[in-house]
N, C-alpha and C positions, 0 to 999 in steps of 0.2 A: 504494500500499499503505502502512496503517495506520502506526506509529513501534510498537517493541516497546513501548516506556510506556507506547502507550494502547491494546496489547494486553490487557487483564486483564478478567478479569471485571467486571460492576458497569462497565465503563469504555467498550468497543467493545460495539455492540449487532449479537449475531450471529442473523441470519434464521432459523438452527436453534433456537434457544431460542426462540424465539415460535412457528413454527411446531410446536415442543414443545408450545405451552400449549392446544392442541387436546385431548389429555390429559386438559384437568382440568374438560373438560367431562361431565356423564355421558353416559352410554351409548344413555338412554332417551331425551335431549332433541336426539335427533341428526336430525330425521329431516325430511322436506319437506314441506309444508301440500297437502292438498287446497285449491287456489285456481286460480283461471280462470287467471295467468300468473307465472313466480317472483319471487320479493319481493313476491307480496300476502297480504293478508290482512285480515280483517276487523276493524274497529276498533273499540269501546268508548269512547274516548272521543270529547264533544261537538266536531262541527267545522262544517261551509261544506257539508254537500250538503242536501237537498229533505225531509228526513222532520223533522218539528218534533221535538226531546226536551221544553221547556219552557220555558215564561216568566218572568222569574225577575229582582231589582231589580240595576239596572244599576251594577258595579263600575268599580275604576280597570282602566284597559288593557284592557276592552269594548269593539269595536268601537260605534263610533255610529252606523254605518248598519244598526245590527241592532235599534235602539229599535221597538217596539212602541207603535204612536200610541195604542191602544183602550186598551192594559193604563197606559199613561202617564198617560192622560187621567181612566181610573178610582182609578184609586191619587193620583195626583198626584206622584208620583214615576217617576222613567224607569224603565223596563223595558227587557230586550233579549228578544231569542225566540233561544235555541240550538237548533241541529241536528245531528244523527246524521246521520255519513256514512264511507263505505269509504276505506278511510285507505294507501297502498303502505307496508308494510313495508320503508322504506330505513332505514341508518346510515349517516352520513357521518363521517367519522373524521380528526380535525386535528391532526399533529403540532410542537407548537412547538420546534424543534432550532438557537434562535438562539443565543448566547450566550451572553448570562445563566441557559441551560438545561444548561449542557456544564462543572455543575462539579457538585461533591458531597463533602459531611464521613463520610456513612457507608457502605452497602453498596453503593450505586451511584449513576452523575447522577443528577439531576433529566431530564434529558431517557430516560437509560435505563428510570428509572421511569416515566413517562408513556408510554414507548413500551409497556410489559409491559403497562399498564393497558386501551389502546388495541386489543392483540393478543385480549389475554384477553375484551373485550367484543363484538369486532368475532368471535374464534370462539361468541360464543354468538351472535350472529345470524344467521351462516352456520348454526349449528345447526337452527334452525327456518327455515329461507329465503332470511331478506331478504338485500334486493339492498345493496349492500356499494360501497362509493367512499372514497373517501384523500387527505388532502391531507399535504405535509410543506410548511414553509418553515422555512429557514436564512438565515444571511449573503448569501448570494448570489441566493436566490430563491427559487422556487417548482416543487414536482411535483407527479401527483397520479396516481391510479389513476383510471378511469373506473369506472361502474358495474358492477358484473357479483354473480353470488351460488356462491354451493358451496365446498367447500375448494381450490379452484387461483386462484380470485377472495381468497382471505386468503393463500395462498399468491404473488403476483402482490406482494400488499402489503404482506407480511411481506418482500417482496425489496425493495421501492421502500424503507421504514423504513432497512431496515440497510444501505443502498447510501447514501440523504440523510446517515444517520449519521456513515457513516463520512467521507463526507465534506466535514460539517460540522468534525467531530472534525481530518480534516487541512487545514483550513481553519484551523481554532484555533490548529493548534501553531503551523506555520509564517509564523500573522501576513500574506499575502501579502493576506488580503479589505482591510487595515486602512488603504492608500488607495485601493484598489475603489470600496468599499463606504462609502466618507466622505460622509454625505448622501446617500444612494443607497440602503442596506439596508433589506430591505425589510420593511412592516410586518405584523401579525395583520390587519390589514385589510385585505389584500390575498388575505390569506387565506378573508377571509370575504366577501370580494364571490364570488371566485368560489365559495364554497359555495353561494351564491345559486342559481346556472347547476346546482349536479350536486346539490345537496338539493334535489330538490318537495317542494312544499306537505303538511303531513302526516307529512312527516319525521322522523325524529330525527340529531342533529349534537352529538357529542361532541367539545371543544374540549382538549387536552391542555397546559397551558402550568404556567408557574411563579407564583409570591406576586405579583409584577409584571410579566407580561405582557399582562395585560391595562392597557391605557394610555388615558385620553381622547377618541381618533384615533380607536380602534378602536370608540367605544361608535355611532356612528350604524350604521357597515355592522353591528353585531351587534347592533343592533335590528332590522335588518331584515330582516337573516336571523332571527327571534324572532317576528318577524308569524306565518308562516303555520306553522311548524315549532316541535319540541319540543327545545328547544336546553338544552346543563349542558355549566359548566365544571368539569374536573378540574386540582386543584393538584398539582402534582408535589410537598410538603413534603420539606425535606432536617433532618436533625437541628439544623444553628444557626436556623432559622425556629421551629421551637418550641422550641430549651430552647439560645440563645447563651448562650455563656461571660459572667460575670460584669464583670471585669476588660476595660478600654480598648485597645483593639487597634490598629496604627498603617495608617495607609491614605497608600499613597502614590499620588501623579501630576504624575510626569513629575518638576521637582525639588520641586514641594513635600510636605507629609507633615507628619498632624496623628493625633489620637486619638483615640477616637470609641467607643462602646459600641451596641450591637446590642439590638435589643428583641425579645423571643417573637412572633411573630406573632399579629397580632388580624383573621381573616378577619371580623369584623364592619360594616366602610366597604366594603369589597370584596363582601361578602352582598347590605349593601341596593344598593349602587352595581347591580347583576345582579337582582335584584330588581324592582328600575323597570322594567327592558328586559326583563324579560319572564324569565326566564336562570336556571336551575337552578345552585348550584352545592355541590360535594362537596368532601372533602380526600382525598389523597394520601398517608399518611406512611411511607418506605419501602417495602418488598412488602404492602403490606398490602392493595392495589387488585386 
């Protein structure tokens, strides 16, 4: 059980609130498409199919294997072929419940904001008949819900997110994992590597984490995931991230203590890093997601 002090709104994540987000989806969008199989939709974006879409100038990030020799020789500049394809409409949700997400100064913890965003996007995808899967990562490991479709699948995902969030809160409150995971705590890269097996080529992946959630060690796995998938990172922001106190604050680490001033988050550097990896970035301030 979660301690009573942690059982308040915005701190504890309840499956019921994630299930209730279904009501935010317009009723007219709750239909299943007429497709060959559940979760499959014809898509417009260019892909790696057989039907030629266009021949265009080579751009950074393009696959060099698609260079068109004739157009390149004719123009004197590299050109590539791009193709249409039918893509599976799939969405993989990745929730970061590691310690850096389990705090907040506003209406809810970062982790709660992140889970709410994932649930909203999940319900939107379920309404159009997409296939859904989910991964959570916390200080003790990974949990996942394999691919499925429909309201029952979103119910399973909601239960998993709420249960793993409760576990993360318990571990944080009891400080039991301090020794158990010292040097062994899972990284986001482990979830991203698992995601390459869950999300098919052409699918979509949404990673909900915090401003410091994407580390340099995660970038190779993120780049591999984004090679044939549409990947976006959603940052769950706390009011302190956007408008920190102007005064210096004390920082304690064992017997050591110092004063430091916090600076407002500048997402430009992270956005640039992700753009190189072909990954999109969006900001989630408070409950605006």
